C-alpha positions as CSV (number, residue, x, y, z in Angstrom):
1,M,-121.1,-231.5,135.5
2,G,-123.4,-234.3,136.6
3,P,-124.4,-234.9,140.2
4,A,-121.5,-237.2,140.8
5,G,-119.0,-234.7,139.4
6,T,-118.9,-236.4,136.0
7,F,-119.5,-235.2,132.5
8,D,-122.4,-236.7,130.5
9,P,-122.9,-237.3,126.8
10,G,-124.7,-234.3,125.2
11,Q,-123.2,-231.9,127.7
12,V,-121.6,-228.7,126.4
13,V,-118.1,-228.3,127.9
14,I,-115.0,-226.2,127.2
15,I,-112.0,-228.3,125.9
16,P,-108.5,-227.4,124.6
17,S,-109.4,-227.8,121.0
18,L,-106.5,-228.6,118.7
19,Y,-106.2,-227.9,115.0
20,P,-104.9,-230.6,112.8
21,N,-101.1,-230.4,112.7
22,K,-100.1,-230.1,109.1
23,D,-96.6,-228.8,109.8
24,S,-95.2,-231.5,112.3
25,L,-93.6,-228.9,114.5
26,V,-91.9,-229.9,117.8
27,L,-90.2,-228.3,120.7
28,N,-86.5,-229.2,120.3
29,V,-85.0,-229.1,123.8
30,D,-81.3,-228.6,124.2
31,V,-80.5,-231.0,127.1
32,M,-76.8,-230.7,126.5
33,S,-76.8,-227.0,127.6
34,D,-78.0,-228.0,131.1
35,P,-77.7,-231.8,131.9
36,S,-79.5,-231.2,135.2
37,E,-82.5,-230.0,133.2
38,R,-83.1,-227.1,135.6
39,I,-83.2,-224.4,132.9
40,L,-83.8,-225.9,129.5
41,K,-83.6,-223.9,126.3
42,G,-85.6,-225.0,123.3
43,E,-86.9,-223.9,119.9
44,V,-89.8,-224.7,117.8
45,A,-88.6,-226.6,114.7
46,P,-89.7,-229.2,112.2
47,L,-89.8,-232.8,113.3
48,S,-86.4,-234.5,113.1
49,Q,-84.8,-237.6,114.4
50,P,-83.0,-238.4,116.6
51,H,-82.9,-236.4,119.8
52,M,-81.9,-236.7,123.4
53,P,-84.5,-237.8,126.0
54,V,-85.8,-235.1,128.2
55,K,-86.3,-236.6,131.7
56,S,-87.9,-233.5,133.2
57,M,-90.7,-233.7,130.6
58,N,-90.9,-237.5,130.7
59,L,-89.9,-237.6,127.0
60,A,-88.0,-240.7,125.8
61,S,-85.7,-240.4,122.8
62,N,-88.5,-241.6,120.5
63,E,-91.1,-239.2,121.9
64,H,-91.6,-235.5,121.0
65,A,-93.3,-232.4,122.5
66,F,-95.4,-231.5,119.5
67,V,-96.4,-227.9,119.0
68,I,-100.0,-227.7,118.0
69,K,-102.2,-224.7,117.5
70,G,-105.5,-224.6,119.4
71,K,-107.6,-222.8,121.8
72,P,-110.2,-223.4,124.5
73,R,-113.5,-223.9,122.7
74,P,-117.0,-225.3,123.5
75,A,-117.6,-228.9,122.5
76,V,-120.4,-231.5,122.9
77,I,-119.5,-234.7,124.7
78,L,-120.3,-237.7,122.6
79,G,-119.2,-240.3,125.1
80,G,-116.5,-241.2,127.6
81,G,-114.9,-243.7,129.9
82,F,-111.8,-244.9,131.5
83,S,-108.7,-245.8,129.5
84,R,-108.0,-249.1,131.4
85,W,-104.4,-248.7,130.4
86,P,-102.1,-250.7,132.8
87,T,-100.0,-247.7,133.7
88,N,-102.9,-245.4,134.4
89,P,-106.2,-247.5,134.6
90,S,-108.3,-244.6,136.0
91,E,-107.5,-242.1,133.3
92,Q,-110.9,-240.6,132.3
93,L,-111.2,-239.6,128.6
94,Y,-114.1,-238.1,126.6
95,V,-114.8,-238.1,122.9
96,C,-115.9,-234.5,122.0
97,V,-117.1,-232.7,118.9
98,P,-115.8,-229.1,118.9
99,L,-118.1,-226.2,118.1
100,Y,-117.1,-223.3,115.8
101,T,-119.0,-220.0,115.8
102,V,-120.3,-218.6,112.6
103,D,-119.9,-214.9,113.3
104,K,-116.9,-214.5,111.1
105,P,-116.9,-212.6,107.8
106,R,-115.6,-215.5,105.8
107,I,-118.5,-217.7,106.8
108,T,-121.5,-216.9,104.6
109,Q,-125.1,-217.0,105.5
110,Q,-125.6,-219.4,102.5
111,F,-123.1,-221.8,104.1
112,V,-125.0,-221.7,107.5
113,I,-128.3,-222.3,105.7
114,E,-126.8,-225.3,104.0
115,V,-125.5,-226.7,107.3
116,Q,-129.0,-226.1,108.8
117,A,-130.5,-228.0,105.9
118,M,-128.1,-230.9,106.7
119,L,-126.4,-230.8,103.3
120,Y,-123.1,-231.6,105.0
121,P,-123.1,-234.9,106.8
122,S,-119.9,-233.9,108.7
123,M,-121.5,-230.8,110.3
124,F,-124.4,-230.0,112.6
125,Y,-125.9,-226.6,113.3
126,L,-126.5,-225.4,116.9
127,P,-128.5,-222.2,117.5
128,P,-127.4,-219.7,120.2
129,N,-128.2,-220.6,123.8
130,P,-127.4,-218.1,126.5
131,M,-128.0,-220.7,129.3
132,F,-124.9,-222.6,128.0
133,R,-123.0,-219.4,127.0
134,L,-123.3,-220.8,123.4
135,K,-123.1,-218.6,120.3
136,E,-124.5,-219.7,117.0
137,S,-122.2,-222.6,116.1
138,I,-121.5,-225.5,113.9
139,A,-120.4,-228.8,115.3
140,R,-117.6,-230.2,113.0
141,F,-117.6,-234.0,113.2
142,G,-114.5,-234.2,111.1
143,L,-112.5,-232.6,114.0
144,I,-113.7,-234.9,116.7
145,Q,-111.1,-235.3,119.4
146,V,-110.4,-236.9,122.8
147,A,-110.2,-234.7,125.8
148,H,-108.8,-235.6,129.1
149,R,-111.0,-235.1,132.1
150,T,-108.6,-232.8,133.9
151,A,-108.5,-230.5,130.8
152,M,-112.3,-230.0,130.6
153,K,-114.5,-227.4,132.2
154,A,-118.2,-227.3,132.4
155,S,-119.7,-224.6,130.1
156,V,-122.3,-223.6,132.6
157,V,-122.4,-224.0,136.4
158,R,-125.7,-225.7,137.5
159,Q,-127.8,-223.8,140.0
160,K,-128.6,-225.5,143.3
């Protein structure tokens, strides 16, 4: 984090990195089983219309709780700012490019060399860096995503 407690472009952070959702799965909540919404039952199911609003989750009848696979992963901040949305004008958002390690059997050394040679415009190679707890990785620009400030963590704590 920067001196003012902010994140800066180029900084390596940990974000909840989501995989593109090809299945459109949602959490179907059974509001009718408990109208007080104290103990809600639900199931993961394909997206369908319509459904009851879920007040305890702030979900209107036209909104869904999507189920998306992902994991905490290092990312490089490309830029950030405030949303300036009327209902939450101080919401701080960052555009990040997630990093994927290359230490998997299905990723060949040939592929890594091709990324290093910049043969793929949508990818960038990053060598390992112990200071940032960074393994040998590839930045995948095709998977750029927005991360909320409250969901991000610094990859390394700066020494005083």
